C-alpha positions in Angstrom: 9.2 -7.2 -14.0 9.3 -11.0 -13.8 11.2 -10.9 -10.5 12.9 -8.5 -8.1 15.0 -8.9 -4.9 13.8 -7.5 -1.6 15.7 -4.5 -0.4 14.2 -4.7 3.0 11.7 -7.0 4.9 10.1 -5.0 7.8 7.7 -5.4 10.7 6.6 -3.2 13.5 5.0 -3.1 17.0 2.3 -0.7 18.0 3.8 2.5 19.5 2.7 6.1 20.1 2.9 8.2 17.0 3.2 12.0 16.8 2.4 14.7 19.2 -0.8 13.1 20.4 0.7 9.6 20.8 -1.8 7.8 18.6 -1.3 4.1 18.6 0.2 3.0 15.3 2.3 0.3 13.7 3.6 2.5 10.9 7.2 2.5 12.3 8.6 -0.8 11.0 12.2 -2.1 11.5 14.1 -4.4 9.2 14.3 -8.1 10.1 17.3 -10.3 9.3 15.7 -13.7 9.8 12.9 -15.7 8.2 9.3 -14.8 9.1 6.0 -16.7 8.8 3.5 -15.0 6.6 -0.1 -15.9 7.4 -3.3 -14.7 5.7 -3.3 -11.7 8.0 0.3 -10.7 7.7 3.8 -11.3 8.9 4.5 -12.8 12.4 5.3 -9.9 14.7 3.7 -7.2 12.6 1.0 -5.2 14.3 -1.5 -2.4 13.5 -2.7 0.3 15.9 -6.1 0.6 14.1 -7.3 -2.8 13.0 -10.5 -1.4 11.6 -8.6 0.5 8.8 -5.2 -1.3 8.7 -4.2 -4.9 8.3 -6.5 -7.9 7.8 -6.7 -10.3 4.8 -7.0 -7.6 2.1 -4.1 -5.6 3.5 -1.9 -8.4 4.8 1.3 -7.0 3.3 2.2 -3.5 2.3 4.7 -2.9 -0.5 6.3 0.5 -1.3 8.7 1.1 -4.1 12.1 2.4 -3.0 12.6 4.3 -6.3 9.9 6.8 -5.0 12.3 7.9 -2.3 14.4 10.0 -4.7 11.2 11.7 -5.9 10.2 12.5 -2.4 13.6 13.9 -1.6 13.3 16.1 -4.6 9.8 17.3 -3.6 10.4 17.6 0.2 14.0 18.4 0.5 16.2 16.6 3.0 14.3 14.4 5.5 15.8 11.8 7.8 13.1 9.3 7.0 14.1 9.2 3.4 17.6 7.9 4.1 16.5 4.3 3.7 13.4 2.1 3.5 10.6 2.2 6.0 9.3 5.8 5.8 5.9 4.8 4.6 5.3 1.8 6.9 6.0 -0.7 4.3 6.6 -4.4 4.9 8.4 -4.9 1.6 10.8 -2.5 -0.1 12.0 -3.2 -3.7 13.4 -1.4 -6.7 12.0 -2.5 -10.1 8.2 -2.5 -9.4 6.0 0.6 -9.5 2.3 1.4 -9.6 2.5 1.8 -13.4 3.8 -1.8 -13.8 1.8 -3.7 -11.2 -1.9 -4.6 -11.6 -4.7 -5.8 -9.5 -4.6 -9.6 -9.5 -0.9 -10.0 -10.1 0.3 -13.1 -8.3 3.8 -13.4 -6.9 5.8 -16.1 -5.2 7.6 -14.7 -2.1 9.7 -17.3 -0.4 7.3 -20.3 0.1 4.3 -17.9 0.2 2.1 -16.9 -2.7 0.6 -13.4 -2.6 -1.7 -11.4 -4.8 -2.1 -7.6 -5.4 -5.4 -6.7 -3.8 -5.6 -2.9 -3.8 -3.7 0.4 -3.8 -3.0 2.3 -0.6 -5.3 5.1 0.4 -3.0 7.3 2.4 -4.3 8.6 5.7 -3.3 11.4 8.2 -0.9 9.2 10.1 1.6 9.9 7.3 1.3 13.6 8.3 2.3 12.6 11.9 5.1 10.3 10.6 6.7 13.0 8.5 5.8 16.0 10.6 4.1 17.6 7.6 0.4 18.4 7.7 0.0 17.9 4.0 1.9 14.6 3.5 -1.0 12.3 3.1 -2.5 14.6 0.5 0.8 14.7 -1.3 1.0 10.9 -1.4 -2.5 10.7 -2.8 -2.0 13.4 -5.5 1.4 12.0 -6.6 0.2 8.5 -7.3 3.2 7.2 -5.3 1.0 5.3 -2.9 2.3 1.8 -2.7 -0.1 -1.2 -2.6 -1.3 -4.2 -0.6 -1.4 -8.0 -1.1 -3.7 -10.7 0.1 -2.0 -14.0 1.0 -3.1 -16.9 -1.2 -0.7 -19.5 0.3 0.9 -18.9 3.7 4.6 -19.6 4.0 8.0 -18.5 5.1 9.7 -15.3 3.8 13.4 -14.4 4.3 15.0 -11.0 3.8 17.0 -12.3 0.8 14.0 -13.7 -1.0 12.8 -12.6 -4.4 9.3 -11.5 -5.6 8.7 -13.7 -8.6 5.7 -13.0 -10.9 3.6 -16.1 -11.4 0.4 -14.9 -13.0 -1.4 -11.8 -14.3 -5.2 -11.9 -13.9 -6.1 -8.4 -15.0 -2.9 -6.8 -16.4 -4.9 -3.9 -17.9 -6.0 -2.7 -14.5 -2.7 -1.3 -13.2 -2.6 0.5 -9.9 -1.8 3.7 -11.7 -5.0 3.4 -13.8 -7.1 2.8 -10.7 -5.4 5.7 -8.9 -6.2 8.0 -11.8 -9.8 6.9 -11.8 -10.2 7.5 -8.1 -8.3 10.8 -7.7 -7.7 12.5 -11.1 -10.8 11.7 -13.2 -13.1 10.6 -10.4 -16.4 10.7 -12.2 -15.4 8.8 -15.3 -18.3 6.4 -15.4 -16.8 3.9 -17.7 -13.7 3.5 -15.5 -15.8 3.3 -12.3 -18.0 0.6 -13.9 -14.9 -1.4 -14.8 -13.5 -1.0 -11.2 -16.8 -2.0 -9.6 -16.8 -5.2 -11.7 -13.1 -6.0 -11.1 -13.3 -9.3 -9.3 -9.7 -9.4 -7.9 -10.0 -6.0 -6.4 -10.7 -5.7 -2.7 -14.4 -5.5 -2.0 -14.1 -2.1 -0.3 -12.7 -0.5 -3.4 -15.3 -2.1 -5.7 -18.1 -0.8 -3.4 -16.5 2.6 -3.4 -16.7 2.8 -7.2 -20.3 1.5 -7.1 -21.3 4.2 -4.7 -19.8 6.9 -6.9 -21.7 5.5 -9.9 -24.9 5.6 -8.0 -24.5 9.1 -6.4 -22.5 10.7 -9.2 -20.6 12.5 -6.4 -17.0 12.4 -5.1 -16.7 11.7 -1.4 -15.0 14.1 1.0 -11.5 13.0 1.7 -10.8 15.5 4.5 -11.1 13.2 7.5 -8.9 10.5 6.1 -6.2 12.9 4.9 -6.2 15.3 7.9 -7.7 13.4 10.8 -10.2 16.3 11.3 -13.4 15.3 13.1 
């Protein structure tokens, strides 16, 4: 996985989403020119809820295009699965998945340098995007979540650029391993302790693991997955 070519570079404006017109930047269009990438994301990319989306630890969202065939198999025909962009990703590639990519992996992208900071915790806006009330829960349970980068060195990114692996800081902590610890074996204390101590992981996820260790309880995901309440 030393390097992969971008299939699509995408940004989006805030627009009404779903039947209730919730402001969201999940709909992103391909760009065909170079973009500046700052510590908070690509120029022109916007988020409807800046409390939960965007910011330095979620500056760039990456979703593997190879998952699209799996979704087509699971969901049947869906117009969003005809090409990249269904999941609100900034970067679409083939050749990198959650089983291969680890927290702290550092990539060169154009003149920018980015680092894997956390997996994606899917929320109910995916339900609105796909018109399926269970879509966020399916993304979570499948492990096909995608991930985020923080920006170590701002720079310029073009659609034809390649993601080139430069450094692996915690290769044993793949995104798939962390996903399993959070959602499949959620009270594995050894795994939670390792996550809480994982320095390159976003602070929010480390705190999340620490709270589970302290409470020995799994939090309720209903509000995040369904929007209820």
